[in-house]
N, C-alpha and C positions, 0 to 999 in steps of 0.2 A: 565566660560568655563571649561569643564572637563579637568582634568590634565592627560597628557599621562603617561603611565607606565614608571618607571625609568629603563634605560637599564642595570643597574648593579645589578639587583636582581639575585641571584644565580639560575641557570637553574634547579637544583635539587629540589628546593623548590616547594611544591604543589601549586595549584592555590589558595587555601585558605591561604597558607603561604605567597604567593606573595602579595595578597591583604593586609594582615596584615602588611607586610613590607612596603607597600606603605602608609598605614595609619600612621605607625610610622615615616616614612620619612617626610611626610607632617607636622606632629607635630614638628619634629626636625627642618625643614627648615623654617616654618612659625609661629612657636610659639603656644601659647595657642589658641585653637579655639573650637567652639561648634561642636557637632555631625552633625548638619544641614550643617554647612559650610564645614566640611570634606566630607560629602556626595555630596555636590554640586561640590567641587573641583575634586573629583574622579569620578563623574558621576555614583554613586552607590546609591541604596536605603538607606534611613536613618536607616531602620531596620537592614540591613546587616552591616552597619557601626557601629551601636551600639553593635552588636555582637562582632565585632573585638575590639572595644574600651573596652568592658567588659572583654574580654580575656586579653588585655594588663593590665588592672587594676588588674585582678586576679593574674597575674604573677609579679606584682610589677613593671612593666615597664612604667606605666602611672599613673597619679594622677589627681584629679580634684580640681577646685576652683570656687567659684561663680563669674560669669561675673559681671562687674560693671553695675549698673543700669543707664539708660539714661533717663532723663526726670522725670516726677512725679512718685513716688513709686506706683506701682499698686499691685493688688492682685496676689497671686500665688508665687511659688518659683522662684528665679532668675535662669537664664540659667547657665548651667555648662560648664566651659571651661576645655578642656582636654590638658594636657601637659606631656612630657616625664620625667621620673625620670632618675637618673644617670644610673640605670640598663638598662633603655630603650635606652639611648644614646650609651651604650656599644654595641648594635646591629651593630653600624656603625663603630666601631673601633675608635682609636684616636692615636695621636702622642706621648702619654705620655711615652711609652716604648723607642722610639727613643730619646726623650729628656733625659730620665734617662741614657741611654747608653752614650750619648754625655757628660752628666755631670760627669759620673764616669770616662770616658776617660780623661776628663780634669783634674780630681782629680789625676788620676794615672800619667799623664804627668807632672803635676806641683808640686805634693806633694809626689809622690812615691807609691809603692805597699803597704807599711805599712799603708798609709792613707786609701787606699781602704779596707784593712783588718779591720781597726778600724771602718770604716763606716759600714761594713757588720756586725760586732759584735754589734755595737750600734743599728742597725736596728732590729736584731733578739731579742735583749734585750727589746726593746720598744714593740715588738710584743708579747712575752711570759711573760715578767715581771709582768704585771697585773694579770696573772693567776698562778704565782709561788706557792702561798700558797695552792691553790686548787690542783695543780699537785703533790706537795711534801707532801701532807697530809698523804699518805700511804708510808710504807717502801717497799712495794711490787712493783717491776719494772713493772709487768703486769698491776696492778691497776693504776700506774702512767702513763703508756702508754695510757690507756683508758681516763684518765683525760686530758692528753696532746692532744689526738685526739679531745676531746670535745672542748678544748680551741682553737685548730687550726680551727675547723669547725666554731666557732663563729667569727674567723678572716677571713673567706672566703676561707679556704683551702679544704673544703669537705673531712675531714679526717675520717678514720675508723681504727679498729684494728681487728686482729684475731690471734688465737693461731696456732702455727705451730710445727711440730715435733711430737714425740710420748711420752707419759708419762712414760718413762723409764729412769733410771739414766745414761745409756750408750749413750743416744741420746740427741741431741741439742734441747731441748724444749725452745720455746721462743714465742715472739709475733711479728707480723708484723704491723708496723704503716704505713698506706698508705694515701698519700695526693693526692686526685683525681683531684685537681686543684691547680695551682701555679700562683698567680698574677704577679710574677716577672720572669717567665720562660724565656722570651725573653732576659731579661737583664742578667740572670744567665748563659745563654748559652755563653756569652762573658766573664762574670766575675764569675767564679766558686767559688770565695771567698764567695759569698752569700750562696751557698750550704754548703761549708765547715764550715762556722760560724754557720749555722743552725744545722748541724750534731753535732758539739761540744756542742752547747746549749742543744740539746736533751740529750746527754750523761750526762751532768751535772744535768739536771732536773730529769732524770730517775735513776741516781745513779749507772749506769753500762755503760760499753762501748757499742756502737751501731755500726752496719754495714750498710752503705748505699748501697743498692742493685741496685737501679734504680732511675733516675730522669727524670722529664718531660723536663728539659733543654737539656738533651742528646737525646731526642726523644722517651723516654719510655712513656707508657700510664699513669703512676702514679709515684710519688716519693715514693719509698718503702724503709723502714728502718727496719732492723732486731734488735730486742731487746731481748737479752738472759735473761732468767728468772731462769735457773737452777743455783744451788749453788754448791760449793765445787770443781769446775773445774777451774784450774789455768787460762784457757783461758777466763773464765767468772767470773770476780772478784765480790766479794760481794758488795752490795750497799754501797757506801761511800768510796770504795777504789779508787786507782788511775785509771783514765779512759783515755785510748788512744783516740785521736781525729781523726775524718775524715776517719776512716777505712772503706774500701769497700771490700766485699767478696760476694761469691755466696753460697747459702745454697741449700740443696737437692731439694726443691720445685721450684728452679729457680727464686725465688724472685717475684712470681706472685702476683699482687695486691690483697689486701684483698677485 
């Protein structure tokens, strides 16, 4: 019997997007299934369903596996079962953020703010630690910022860099490190220690102080960090000197994302 459209599909999604969402939801709720079964459940032609399944596969939101054979082995390829990947499940949200917030609240109540801070520092070290040698291979903060952006991108932060300022000694030349996605933004909105520990880790890796201009946790479109790369200015210490932590400031371009 055809399955009725789910009432919670966002209204702004196109008709094509609504159908794809319904295909994904069916895979989520009923597990691995063939394209023929999906078509029967939704009352849509198998050709149309295969187009949506191919799109989910191309986006990394679905994968396939061979269906188990029933009865004597015959000729031909076994039927393909389609199922969602973790990325596909993310379409529908989850309670992981709420669980994380509850866990850190419990930690703060029973072990204190120092324990929350220690957790935040441990988390960012586990994130960037494996990339430390690649990031610190250059003495140039701008080159390090590019390497850090590449490392953060591999960890799911969709990071990029760009040069800001003018190439003159009197002006604040630097780089902006922008993280266009933050997997822990919801948690960091309540526990800014996560952002503070991240900023300090960036300063240590880049060998210079950094200025956090914007964060997704505060409602900005990206987490933006200014990395000074000029030398000889007391406000911008040489790589390897003492680096203040967690500084926030605004620069002439307003901290616009790279």
